LOPAKE-251139 format. One record per residue (C-alpha): x, y, z; residue number from 1. Coordinates in steps of 0.2 Angstrom, whole numbers. Example, Ala and Ser with C-alpha at 12.3 -4.5 7.8 and 13.67 -1.06 7.14 Angstrom:
@X->62 Y->-22 Z->39 num->1 .
@X->68 Y->-5 Z->36 num->2 .
# end
This chain:
@X->-92 Y->66 Z->-84 num->1 .
@X->-78 Y->74 Z->-71 num->2 .
@X->-89 Y->86 Z->-63 num->3 .
@X->-105 Y->75 Z->-64 num->4 .
@X->-99 Y->60 Z->-56 num->5 .
@X->-87 Y->72 Z->-45 num->6 .
@X->-105 Y->80 Z->-41 num->7 .
@X->-112 Y->64 Z->-35 num->8 .
@X->-99 Y->57 Z->-26 num->9 .
@X->-95 Y->63 Z->-9 num->10 .
@X->-78 Y->61 Z->0 num->11 .
@X->-87 Y->45 Z->9 num->12 .
@X->-92 Y->37 Z->-8 num->13 .
@X->-74 Y->42 Z->-15 num->14 .
@X->-64 Y->34 Z->-4 num->15 .
@X->-75 Y->17 Z->0 num->16 .
@X->-75 Y->17 Z->-21 num->17 .
@X->-57 Y->17 Z->-22 num->18 .
@X->-56 Y->6 Z->-4 num->19 .
@X->-68 Y->-8 Z->-15 num->20 .
@X->-55 Y->-6 Z->-30 num->21 .
@X->-39 Y->-10 Z->-19 num->22 .
@X->-45 Y->-21 Z->-9 num->23 .
@X->-50 Y->-32 Z->-24 num->24 .
@X->-34 Y->-28 Z->-31 num->25 .
@X->-26 Y->-34 Z->-16 num->26 .
@X->-33 Y->-53 Z->-18 num->27 .
@X->-26 Y->-53 Z->-33 num->28 .
@X->-11 Y->-46 Z->-30 num->29 .
@X->-10 Y->-56 Z->-14 num->30 .
@X->-7 Y->-73 Z->-23 num->31 .
@X->7 Y->-67 Z->-31 num->32 .
@X->21 Y->-69 Z->-16 num->33 .
@X->12 Y->-85 Z->-12 num->34 .
@X->16 Y->-94 Z->-29 num->35 .
@X->33 Y->-85 Z->-31 num->36 .
@X->42 Y->-93 Z->-14 num->37 .
@X->35 Y->-107 Z->-18 num->38 .
@X->43 Y->-110 Z->-35 num->39 .
@X->58 Y->-99 Z->-33 num->40 .
@X->74 Y->-107 Z->-24 num->41 .
@X->79 Y->-96 Z->-10 num->42 .
@X->93 Y->-88 Z->-17 num->43 .
@X->81 Y->-83 Z->-35 num->44 .
@X->66 Y->-78 Z->-20 num->45 .
@X->79 Y->-65 Z->-13 num->46 .
@X->85 Y->-59 Z->-31 num->47 .
@X->66 Y->-57 Z->-34 num->48 .
@X->62 Y->-46 Z->-20 num->49 .
@X->80 Y->-35 Z->-25 num->50 .
@X->74 Y->-34 Z->-43 num->51 .
@X->56 Y->-26 Z->-39 num->52 .
@X->64 Y->-17 Z->-25 num->53 .
@X->75 Y->-5 Z->-37 num->54 .
@X->62 Y->-5 Z->-48 num->55 .
@X->47 Y->0 Z->-37 num->56 .
@X->60 Y->12 Z->-28 num->57 .
@X->64 Y->22 Z->-45 num->58 .
@X->45 Y->21 Z->-51 num->59 .
@X->40 Y->32 Z->-34 num->60 .
@X->60 Y->42 Z->-35 num->61 .
@X->59 Y->48 Z->-52 num->62 .
@X->44 Y->58 Z->-53 num->63 .
@X->49 Y->69 Z->-40 num->64 .
@X->34 Y->74 Z->-37 num->65 .
@X->25 Y->78 Z->-54 num->66 .
@X->13 Y->65 Z->-55 num->67 .
@X->7 Y->68 Z->-38 num->68 .
@X->3 Y->86 Z->-44 num->69 .
@X->-10 Y->80 Z->-49 num->70 .
@X->-22 Y->82 Z->-36 num->71 .
@X->-17 Y->99 Z->-34 num->72 .
@X->-19 Y->107 Z->-51 num->73 .
@X->-34 Y->97 Z->-57 num->74 .
@X->-45 Y->104 Z->-42 num->75 .
@X->-42 Y->121 Z->-47 num->76 .
@X->-37 Y->132 Z->-62 num->77 .
@X->-48 Y->124 Z->-75 num->78 .
@X->-36 Y->133 Z->-88 num->79 .
@X->-21 Y->124 Z->-81 num->80 .
@X->-29 Y->106 Z->-82 num->81 .
@X->-23 Y->99 Z->-99 num->82 .
@X->-6 Y->110 Z->-95 num->83 .
@X->-5 Y->101 Z->-80 num->84 .
@X->-7 Y->83 Z->-88 num->85 .
@X->5 Y->87 Z->-101 num->86 .
@X->19 Y->94 Z->-92 num->87 .
@X->17 Y->77 Z->-81 num->88 .
@X->16 Y->66 Z->-97 num->89 .
@X->33 Y->75 Z->-103 num->90 .
@X->44 Y->74 Z->-88 num->91 .
@X->40 Y->56 Z->-84 num->92 .
@X->43 Y->50 Z->-102 num->93 .
@X->58 Y->58 Z->-102 num->94 .
@X->65 Y->55 Z->-84 num->95 .
@X->62 Y->38 Z->-87 num->96 .
@X->71 Y->37 Z->-104 num->97 .
@X->84 Y->43 Z->-97 num->98 .
@X->84 Y->32 Z->-81 num->99 .
@X->82 Y->18 Z->-96 num->100 .
@X->98 Y->22 Z->-104 num->101 .
@X->110 Y->24 Z->-89 num->102 .
@X->104 Y->6 Z->-84 num->103 .
@X->107 Y->-2 Z->-102 num->104 .
@X->123 Y->8 Z->-102 num->105 .
@X->130 Y->3 Z->-85 num->106 .
@X->120 Y->-12 Z->-79 num->107 .
@X->136 Y->-13 Z->-64 num->108 .
@X->127 Y->-1 Z->-56 num->109 .
@X->113 Y->-10 Z->-47 num->110 .
@X->125 Y->-24 Z->-46 num->111 .
@X->139 Y->-17 Z->-38 num->112 .
@X->127 Y->-14 Z->-25 num->113 .
@X->119 Y->-29 Z->-21 num->114 .
@X->137 Y->-39 Z->-26 num->115 .
@X->126 Y->-49 Z->-36 num->116 .
@X->129 Y->-54 Z->-55 num->117 .
@X->112 Y->-61 Z->-57 num->118 .
@X->106 Y->-43 Z->-55 num->119 .
@X->120 Y->-33 Z->-66 num->120 .
@X->111 Y->-44 Z->-79 num->121 .
@X->94 Y->-41 Z->-78 num->122 .
@X->98 Y->-22 Z->-75 num->123 .
@X->93 Y->-18 Z->-94 num->124 .
@X->77 Y->-25 Z->-93 num->125 .
@X->75 Y->-17 Z->-78 num->126 .
@X->78 Y->-1 Z->-85 num->127 .
@X->66 Y->-4 Z->-98 num->128 .
@X->54 Y->-9 Z->-85 num->129 .
@X->55 Y->8 Z->-77 num->130 .
@X->52 Y->19 Z->-91 num->131 .
@X->35 Y->7 Z->-95 num->132 .
@X->28 Y->9 Z->-78 num->133 .
@X->33 Y->25 Z->-73 num->134 .
@X->22 Y->31 Z->-87 num->135 .
@X->10 Y->19 Z->-84 num->136 .
@X->7 Y->22 Z->-67 num->137 .
@X->0 Y->39 Z->-69 num->138 .
@X->-16 Y->31 Z->-76 num->139 .
@X->-26 Y->29 Z->-57 num->140 .
@X->-17 Y->45 Z->-53 num->141 .
@X->-26 Y->55 Z->-65 num->142 .
@X->-42 Y->46 Z->-63 num->143 .
@X->-44 Y->48 Z->-44 num->144 .
@X->-37 Y->66 Z->-46 num->145 .
@X->-50 Y->69 Z->-61 num->146 .
@X->-62 Y->64 Z->-46 num->147 .
@X->-69 Y->50 Z->-57 num->148 .
@X->-69 Y->37 Z->-42 num->149 .
@X->-76 Y->24 Z->-52 num->150 .
@X->-67 Y->24 Z->-66 num->151 .
@X->-55 Y->24 Z->-56 num->152 .
@X->-59 Y->8 Z->-50 num->153 .
@X->-61 Y->0 Z->-65 num->154 .
@X->-41 Y->5 Z->-70 num->155 .
@X->-36 Y->-3 Z->-52 num->156 .
@X->-44 Y->-18 Z->-50 num->157 .
@X->-37 Y->-21 Z->-69 num->158 .
@X->-21 Y->-15 Z->-67 num->159 .
@X->-20 Y->-28 Z->-52 num->160 .
@X->-28 Y->-44 Z->-61 num->161 .
@X->-17 Y->-42 Z->-76 num->162 .
@X->-2 Y->-39 Z->-69 num->163 .
@X->-7 Y->-53 Z->-55 num->164 .
@X->-11 Y->-67 Z->-71 num->165 .
@X->5 Y->-62 Z->-84 num->166 .
@X->19 Y->-64 Z->-69 num->167 .
@X->10 Y->-77 Z->-59 num->168 .
@X->9 Y->-87 Z->-78 num->169 .
@X->26 Y->-82 Z->-82 num->170 .
@X->36 Y->-90 Z->-66 num->171 .
@X->24 Y->-104 Z->-66 num->172 .
@X->28 Y->-108 Z->-86 num->173 .
@X->47 Y->-101 Z->-83 num->174 .
@X->50 Y->-104 Z->-67 num->175 .
@X->65 Y->-86 Z->-69 num->176 .
@X->65 Y->-71 Z->-61 num->177 .
@X->70 Y->-64 Z->-81 num->178 .
@X->53 Y->-72 Z->-84 num->179 .
@X->42 Y->-59 Z->-73 num->180 .
@X->51 Y->-45 Z->-81 num->181 .
@X->46 Y->-46 Z->-94 num->182 .
@X->28 Y->-50 Z->-89 num->183 .
@X->29 Y->-34 Z->-80 num->184 .
@X->35 Y->-25 Z->-95 num->185 .
@X->21 Y->-33 Z->-105 num->186 .
@X->8 Y->-25 Z->-92 num->187 .
@X->15 Y->-9 Z->-93 num->188 .
@X->13 Y->-10 Z->-111 num->189 .
@X->-4 Y->-12 Z->-112 num->190 .
@X->-8 Y->-1 Z->-97 num->191 .
@X->1 Y->14 Z->-106 num->192 .
@X->-10 Y->12 Z->-119 num->193 .
@X->-28 Y->14 Z->-110 num->194 .
@X->-18 Y->29 Z->-100 num->195 .
@X->-17 Y->38 Z->-117 num->196 .
@X->-34 Y->35 Z->-123 num->197 .
@X->-39 Y->39 Z->-107 num->198 .
@X->-31 Y->55 Z->-107 num->199 .
@X->-36 Y->61 Z->-126 num->200 .
@X->-56 Y->59 Z->-122 num->201 .
@X->-54 Y->70 Z->-103 num->202 .
@X->-42 Y->82 Z->-109 num->203 .
@X->-43 Y->85 Z->-129 num->204 .
@X->-28 Y->88 Z->-136 num->205 .
@X->-20 Y->91 Z->-121 num->206 .
@X->-2 Y->88 Z->-132 num->207 .
@X->-6 Y->106 Z->-139 num->208 .
@X->-6 Y->113 Z->-122 num->209 .
@X->12 Y->117 Z->-117 num->210 .
@X->15 Y->132 Z->-107 num->211 .
@X->36 Y->132 Z->-104 num->212 .
@X->32 Y->147 Z->-90 num->213 .
@X->18 Y->137 Z->-81 num->214 .
@X->29 Y->123 Z->-84 num->215 .
@X->44 Y->131 Z->-72 num->216 .
@X->30 Y->136 Z->-62 num->217 .
@X->24 Y->116 Z->-60 num->218 .
@X->42 Y->112 Z->-56 num->219 .
@X->44 Y->124 Z->-43 num->220 .
@X->27 Y->116 Z->-35 num->221 .
@X->31 Y->100 Z->-36 num->222 .
@X->49 Y->98 Z->-34 num->223 .
@X->52 Y->101 Z->-15 num->224 .
@X->36 Y->86 Z->-11 num->225 .
@X->48 Y->76 Z->-25 num->226 .
@X->63 Y->77 Z->-15 num->227 .
@X->54 Y->74 Z->2 num->228 .
@X->46 Y->58 Z->-8 num->229 .
@X->65 Y->53 Z->-13 num->230 .
@X->70 Y->56 Z->6 num->231 .
@X->54 Y->44 Z->12 num->232 .
@X->56 Y->30 Z->1 num->233 .
@X->76 Y->29 Z->2 num->234 .
@X->70 Y->33 Z->23 num->235 .
@X->57 Y->19 Z->22 num->236 .
@X->70 Y->7 Z->8 num->237 .
@X->88 Y->10 Z->11 num->238 .
@X->89 Y->-3 Z->24 num->239 .
@X->86 Y->-16 Z->8 num->240 .
@X->103 Y->-9 Z->1 num->241 .
@X->113 Y->-14 Z->16 num->242 .
@X->105 Y->-29 Z->21 num->243 .
@X->108 Y->-35 Z->1 num->244 .
@X->125 Y->-27 Z->2 num->245 .
@X->131 Y->-37 Z->18 num->246 .
@X->121 Y->-54 Z->15 num->247 .
@X->119 Y->-66 Z->1 num->248 .
@X->103 Y->-68 Z->-8 num->249 .
@X->96 Y->-80 Z->5 num->250 .
@X->97 Y->-69 Z->19 num->251 .
@X->91 Y->-57 Z->10 num->252 .
@X->76 Y->-65 Z->6 num->253 .
@X->72 Y->-70 Z->24 num->254 .
@X->73 Y->-50 Z->29 num->255 .
@X->63 Y->-46 Z->17 num->256 .
@X->49 Y->-59 Z->20 num->257 .
@X->50 Y->-50 Z->39 num->258 .
@X->46 Y->-36 Z->32 num->259 .
@X->30 Y->-41 Z->23 num->260 .
@X->23 Y->-25 Z->19 num->261 .
@X->1 Y->-30 Z->23 num->262 .
@X->-6 Y->-25 Z->8 num->263 .
@X->-24 Y->-20 Z->16 num->264 .
@X->-15 Y->-8 Z->27 num->265 .
@X->-7 Y->1 Z->10 num->266 .
@X->-24 Y->1 Z->1 num->267 .
@X->-32 Y->7 Z->18 num->268 .
@X->-18 Y->24 Z->19 num->269 .
@X->-18 Y->28 Z->0 num->270 .
@X->-39 Y->27 Z->-3 num->271 .
@X->-39 Y->38 Z->10 num->272 .
@X->-26 Y->49 Z->6 num->273 .
@X->-29 Y->50 Z->-11 num->274 .
@X->-44 Y->57 Z->-7 num->275 .
@X->-40 Y->70 Z->4 num->276 .
@X->-27 Y->78 Z->-4 num->277 .
@X->-38 Y->87 Z->-14 num->278 .
@X->-51 Y->89 Z->-2 num->279 .
@X->-37 Y->98 Z->9 num->280 .
@X->-33 Y->108 Z->-5 num->281 .
@X->-51 Y->116 Z->-6 num->282 .
@X->-51 Y->121 Z->13 num->283 .
@X->-36 Y->128 Z->13 num->284 .
@X->-43 Y->139 Z->-2 num->285 .
@X->-58 Y->145 Z->7 num->286 .
@X->-46 Y->146 Z->26 num->287 .
@X->-56 Y->132 Z->33 num->288 .
@X->-43 Y->128 Z->46 num->289 .
@X->-55 Y->121 Z->60 num->290 .
@X->-62 Y->108 Z->47 num->291 .
@X->-44 Y->102 Z->40 num->292 .
@X->-42 Y->97 Z->61 num->293 .
@X->-61 Y->89 Z->58 num->294 .
@X->-59 Y->79 Z->43 num->295 .
@X->-41 Y->75 Z->48 num->296 .
@X->-46 Y->64 Z->64 num->297 .
@X->-60 Y->59 Z->58 num->298 .
@X->-49 Y->49 Z->45 num->299 .
@X->-35 Y->46 Z->60 num->300 .
@X->-49 Y->38 Z->69 num->301 .
@X->-55 Y->28 Z->53 num->302 .
@X->-37 Y->20 Z->51 num->303 .
@X->-36 Y->17 Z->69 num->304 .
@X->-54 Y->4 Z->70 num->305 .
@X->-42 Y->-5 Z->56 num->306 .
@X->-24 Y->-4 Z->60 num->307 .
@X->-25 Y->-6 Z->79 num->308 .
@X->-35 Y->-21 Z->80 num->309 .
@X->-25 Y->-29 Z->63 num->310 .
@X->-7 Y->-25 Z->74 num->311 .
@X->-13 Y->-35 Z->89 num->312 .
@X->-21 Y->-48 Z->79 num->313 .
@X->-2 Y->-50 Z->70 num->314 .
@X->7 Y->-49 Z->84 num->315 .
@X->-1 Y->-63 Z->93 num->316 .
@X->-2 Y->-71 Z->77 num->317 .
@X->15 Y->-68 Z->68 num->318 .
@X->22 Y->-86 Z->69 num->319 .
@X->6 Y->-94 Z->60 num->320 .
@X->4 Y->-80 Z->47 num->321 .
@X->23 Y->-80 Z->39 num->322 .
@X->24 Y->-99 Z->41 num->323 .
@X->8 Y->-103 Z->32 num->324 .
@X->11 Y->-90 Z->17 num->325 .
@X->30 Y->-91 Z->15 num->326 .
@X->33 Y->-110 Z->20 num->327 .
@X->43 Y->-115 Z->36 num->328 .
@X->60 Y->-110 Z->28 num->329 .
@X->55 Y->-93 Z->32 num->330 .
@X->53 Y->-95 Z->50 num->331 .
@X->68 Y->-85 Z->54 num->332 .
@X->58 Y->-71 Z->48 num->333 .
@X->47 Y->-70 Z->62 num->334 .
@X->57 Y->-59 Z->75 num->335 .
@X->57 Y->-46 Z->59 num->336 .
@X->41 Y->-47 Z->58 num->337 .
@X->38 Y->-42 Z->74 num->338 .
@X->47 Y->-29 Z->74 num->339 .
@X->43 Y->-21 Z->57 num->340 .
@X->23 Y->-21 Z->64 num->341 .
@X->27 Y->-10 Z->79 num->342 .
@X->27 Y->4 Z->64 num->343 .
@X->8 Y->-1 Z->58 num->344 .
@X->-1 Y->8 Z->75 num->345 .
@X->9 Y->26 Z->70 num->346 .
@X->3 Y->24 Z->51 num->347 .
@X->-12 Y->33 Z->57 num->348 .
@X->-5 Y->48 Z->58 num->349 .
@X->-9 Y->58 Z->42 num->350 .
@X->2 Y->73 Z->39 num->351 .
@X->2 Y->72 Z->19 num->352 .
@X->-13 Y->81 Z->13 num->353 .
@X->-12 Y->93 Z->25 num->354 .
@X->7 Y->98 Z->20 num->355 .
@X->5 Y->96 Z->1 num->356 .
@X->-9 Y->112 Z->4 num->357 .
@X->5 Y->124 Z->11 num->358 .
@X->20 Y->127 Z->1 num->359 .
@X->29 Y->131 Z->19 num->360 .
@X->24 Y->116 Z->26 num->361 .
@X->32 Y->106 Z->9 num->362 .
@X->49 Y->116 Z->12 num->363 .
@X->48 Y->110 Z->30 num->364 .
@X->46 Y->92 Z->27 num->365 .
@X->61 Y->93 Z->16 num->366 .
@X->72 Y->97 Z->29 num->367 .
@X->67 Y->85 Z->43 num->368 .
@X->67 Y->71 Z->30 num->369 .
@X->85 Y->75 Z->27 num->370 .
@X->90 Y->77 Z->45 num->371 .
@X->80 Y->60 Z->48 num->372 .
@X->90 Y->53 Z->34 num->373 .
@X->107 Y->57 Z->37 num->374 .
@X->103 Y->50 Z->55 num->375 .
@X->99 Y->35 Z->48 num->376 .
@X->111 Y->32 Z->35 num->377 .
@X->123 Y->32 Z->50 num->378 .
@X->115 Y->21 Z->61 num->379 .
@X->114 Y->8 Z->48 num->380 .
@X->131 Y->12 Z->41 num->381 .
@X->139 Y->9 Z->57 num->382 .
@X->124 Y->-4 Z->63 num->383 .
@X->127 Y->-15 Z->49 num->384 .
@X->143 Y->-23 Z->56 num->385 .
@X->137 Y->-25 Z->71 num->386 .
@X->119 Y->-30 Z->73 num->387 .
@X->111 Y->-46 Z->67 num->388 .
@X->96 Y->-42 Z->55 num->389 .
@X->82 Y->-40 Z->70 num->390 .
@X->93 Y->-27 Z->78 num->391 .
@X->94 Y->-20 Z->58 num->392 .
@X->74 Y->-18 Z->56 num->393 .
@X->74 Y->-9 Z->76 num->394 .
@X->84 Y->4 Z->72 num->395 .
@X->73 Y->8 Z->54 num->396 .
@X->57 Y->6 Z->66 num->397 .
@X->65 Y->18 Z->79 num->398 .
@X->69 Y->31 Z->69 num->399 .
@X->54 Y->32 Z->57 num->400 .
@X->42 Y->33 Z->74 num->401 .
@X->53 Y->49 Z->81 num->402 .
@X->51 Y->57 Z->63 num->403 .
@X->33 Y->54 Z->62 num->404 .
@X->27 Y->60 Z->79 num->405 .
@X->40 Y->77 Z->74 num->406 .
@X->31 Y->81 Z->58 num->407 .
@X->14 Y->76 Z->66 num->408 .
@X->18 Y->88 Z->78 num->409 .
@X->22 Y->101 Z->67 num->410 .
@X->10 Y->101 Z->54 num->411 .
@X->-5 Y->104 Z->68 num->412 .
@X->5 Y->115 Z->77 num->413 .
@X->8 Y->127 Z->62 num->414 .
@X->-10 Y->126 Z->57 num->415 .
@X->-18 Y->131 Z->72 num->416 .
@X->-22 Y->115 Z->81 num->417 .
@X->-23 Y->117 Z->101 num->418 .
@X->-21 Y->106 Z->115 num->419 .
@X->-39 Y->107 Z->118 num->420 .
@X->-42 Y->98 Z->100 num->421 .
@X->-34 Y->81 Z->106 num->422 .
@X->-53 Y->75 Z->113 num->423 .
@X->-55 Y->74 Z->95 num->424 .
@X->-44 Y->59 Z->98 num->425 .
@X->-54 Y->51 Z->110 num->426 .
@X->-60 Y->38 Z->100 num->427 .
@X->-45 Y->32 Z->97 num->428 .
@X->-40 Y->27 Z->112 num->429 .
@X->-55 Y->18 Z->113 num->430 .
@X->-51 Y->9 Z->98 num->431 .
@X->-33 Y->6 Z->107 num->432 .
@X->-41 Y->0 Z->123 num->433 .
@X->-54 Y->-13 Z->115 num->434 .
@X->-42 Y->-19 Z->101 num->435 .
@X->-28 Y->-25 Z->117 num->436 .
@X->-41 Y->-31 Z->127 num->437 .
@X->-49 Y->-43 Z->114 num->438 .
@X->-33 Y->-48 Z->109 num->439 .
@X->-30 Y->-56 Z->127 num->440 .
@X->-46 Y->-64 Z->125 num->441 .
@X->-41 Y->-71 Z->109 num->442 .
@X->-23 Y->-75 Z->114 num->443 .
@X->-31 Y->-94 Z->121 num->444 .
@X->-39 Y->-97 Z->108 num->445 .
@X->-25 Y->-98 Z->95 num->446 .
@X->-15 Y->-106 Z->104 num->447 .
@X->-32 Y->-120 Z->106 num->448 .
@X->-32 Y->-119 Z->90 num->449 .
@X->-15 Y->-120 Z->85 num->450 .
@X->-11 Y->-136 Z->92 num->451 .
@X->-31 Y->-143 Z->85 num->452 .
@X->-28 Y->-140 Z->69 num->453 .
@X->-16 Y->-148 Z->60 num->454 .
@X->-27 Y->-164 Z->62 num->455 .
@X->-41 Y->-156 Z->54 num->456 .
@X->-31 Y->-148 Z->39 num->457 .
@X->-24 Y->-168 Z->37 num->458 .
@X->-44 Y->-173 Z->37 num->459 .
@X->-49 Y->-161 Z->25 num->460 .
@X->-36 Y->-161 Z->14 num->461 .
@X->-38 Y->-182 Z->13 num->462 .
@X->-56 Y->-181 Z->6 num->463 .
@X->-49 Y->-172 Z->-9 num->464 .
@X->-33 Y->-183 Z->-12 num->465 .
@X->-23 Y->-196 Z->-3 num->466 .
@X->-5 Y->-190 Z->-6 num->467 .
@X->-4 Y->-169 Z->-3 num->468 .
@X->11 Y->-162 Z->0 num->469 .
@X->16 Y->-158 Z->18 num->470 .
@X->19 Y->-141 Z->14 num->471 .
@X->-2 Y->-139 Z->7 num->472 .
@X->-6 Y->-149 Z->25 num->473 .
@X->3 Y->-135 Z->32 num->474 .
@X->-5 Y->-121 Z->24 num->475 .
@X->-24 Y->-127 Z->25 num->476 .
@X->-20 Y->-130 Z->42 num->477 .
@X->-14 Y->-112 Z->43 num->478 .
@X->-26 Y->-105 Z->36 num->479 .
@X->-40 Y->-112 Z->46 num->480 .
@X->-30 Y->-106 Z->63 num->481 .
@X->-30 Y->-90 Z->57 num->482 .
@X->-48 Y->-88 Z->49 num->483 .
@X->-55 Y->-96 Z->69 num->484 .
@X->-44 Y->-84 Z->76 num->485 .
@X->-49 Y->-68 Z->65 num->486 .
@X->-68 Y->-73 Z->66 num->487 .
@X->-66 Y->-75 Z->85 num->488 .
@X->-57 Y->-57 Z->85 num->489 .
@X->-67 Y->-49 Z->75 num->490 .
@X->-83 Y->-54 Z->80 num->491 .
@X->-80 Y->-46 Z->99 num->492 .
@X->-70 Y->-33 Z->92 num->493 .
@X->-87 Y->-25 Z->83 num->494 .
@X->-96 Y->-28 Z->99 num->495 .
@X->-88 Y->-18 Z->109 num->496 .
@X->-83 Y->-4 Z->95 num->497 .
@X->-102 Y->-1 Z->93 num->498 .
@X->-106 Y->-4 Z->111 num->499 .
@X->-92 Y->12 Z->115 num->500 .
@X->-103 Y->23 Z->101 num->501 .
@X->-87 Y->21 Z->89 num->502 .
@X->-95 Y->16 Z->75 num->503 .
@X->-106 Y->31 Z->69 num->504 .
@X->-125 Y->28 Z->65 num->505 .
@X->-125 Y->34 Z->48 num->506 .
@X->-110 Y->19 Z->46 num->507 .
@X->-122 Y->6 Z->56 num->508 .
@X->-135 Y->13 Z->43 num->509 .
@X->-126 Y->8 Z->27 num->510 .
@X->-120 Y->-9 Z->33 num->511 .
@X->-138 Y->-13 Z->34 num->512 .
@X->-141 Y->-8 Z->19 num->513 .
@X->-129 Y->-17 Z->13 num->514 .
@X->-133 Y->-33 Z->24 num->515 .
@X->-154 Y->-31 Z->18 num->516 .
@X->-149 Y->-31 Z->0 num->517 .
@X->-139 Y->-47 Z->2 num->518 .
@X->-152 Y->-54 Z->12 num->519 .
@X->-166 Y->-50 Z->1 num->520 .
@X->-163 Y->-61 Z->-13 num->521 .
@X->-162 Y->-75 Z->-1 num->522 .
@X->-177 Y->-71 Z->8 num->523 .
@X->-187 Y->-70 Z->-9 num->524 .
@X->-179 Y->-87 Z->-14 num->525 .
@X->-185 Y->-95 Z->4 num->526 .
@X->-202 Y->-90 Z->-1 num->527 .
@X->-204 Y->-98 Z->-17 num->528 .
@X->-195 Y->-114 Z->-12 num->529 .
@X->-210 Y->-120 Z->1 num->530 .
@X->-222 Y->-113 Z->-16 num->531 .
@X->-213 Y->-124 Z->-26 num->532 .
@X->-214 Y->-140 Z->-14 num->533 .
@X->-232 Y->-137 Z->-13 num->534 .
@X->-237 Y->-137 Z->-30 num->535 .
@X->-226 Y->-153 Z->-31 num->536 .
# end
């Protein structure tokens, strides 16, 4: 099945399937924080964010890059495929089990960091969730690495749906962070069962393929990337631990909301990167460096197409966005959010797929992240005492931008990119100019609708209920403001990028194909209706 599907699906098709899956998943998961923030108190919402920051960090860090190595080994020797899968399963299960035992025996490890007795009480449950999630989350990775994009789509949608339904049900019924953790554990167990069935069907009797020599080779390849991932996660999230140590749970909640990760941004990056990793591995084997550069810059353009306008849009509408999603209790989060999203345009820089294709680049990445982490830790250690929360996030954003620029420049220079290759980025420059220009046009539209929509929202709610809460009115009016502004921005933006030749002809044809498919049933219905009226 893997080979047949791989032949049928191009790189673009694989990306499209993964993008579709994660966008659908986005609509499921996007509801979760909106519900939780309205049910839990500010302190408990801060506790909830602390718990899941620890959980997600552990799930990312503890595999030490072993899970991600599936992209490398499943695209290479057929003989090593089942062996690599067994290595990953053994490693993830063992490391997750050790994490559970440590947190069960020493729950104060996390509680001392956040100075919170509440999180200390929850630490054994956190350890169990870490063990189960670390093992079960390999499901999505292995399906993508095995070039089964359609299968991965089903897994991703199912995972996000069950996770969201279980967690929302838990917080609605019990209104506690503990209940959300139990829901996460149940979802992980379900996903574990599916993972085991999938592995057995794709890699029959893989559990008999253990090879100690290959296991050592596997670790040698993966661990440098794993340590780089640890440093990246630490660099990305260590500021949460500094804030949690120095501020109350309520202020931690304000900071966490300000650092709200726009889910679609992560979806776009992961969809493109997960497909590029095996593609870059193949190109590196064939020695096709020019194609590696071309494919990477094309991917950067695709990300810029979305990231640049999203950055401009949310920079203008930040206050409405935060207040609408998280209520006016979190108005203090707006300045933090404005600084945080400054990272967004720089996320178009893709280096990980190339780095994973060259062992020496992996070691360089490890070194640069060690240095960056030391700089960041020192800056936060000395700055947290004297800076407010906006100053803390400014340190984080500034250091991360510098690191991304250094890594990108070094990686491209090492694979032979020249200054003349900058012409490949010309469309990215066009996208930047168009994004800012459209933002200037949208600015007065946004402020006009911002003043007008509260009355519209109140009127619309009055059609259905006479005693709606103010929070509901604010949410509806905010969504109307964001919706009108988004439609205005999107229409003008798409017209200009099409006029400037940013959208390829094949992409236009693909869009028209989808449009015609959607319009065809409507046209048939329109034709049938007059006939039925004549008969009547």
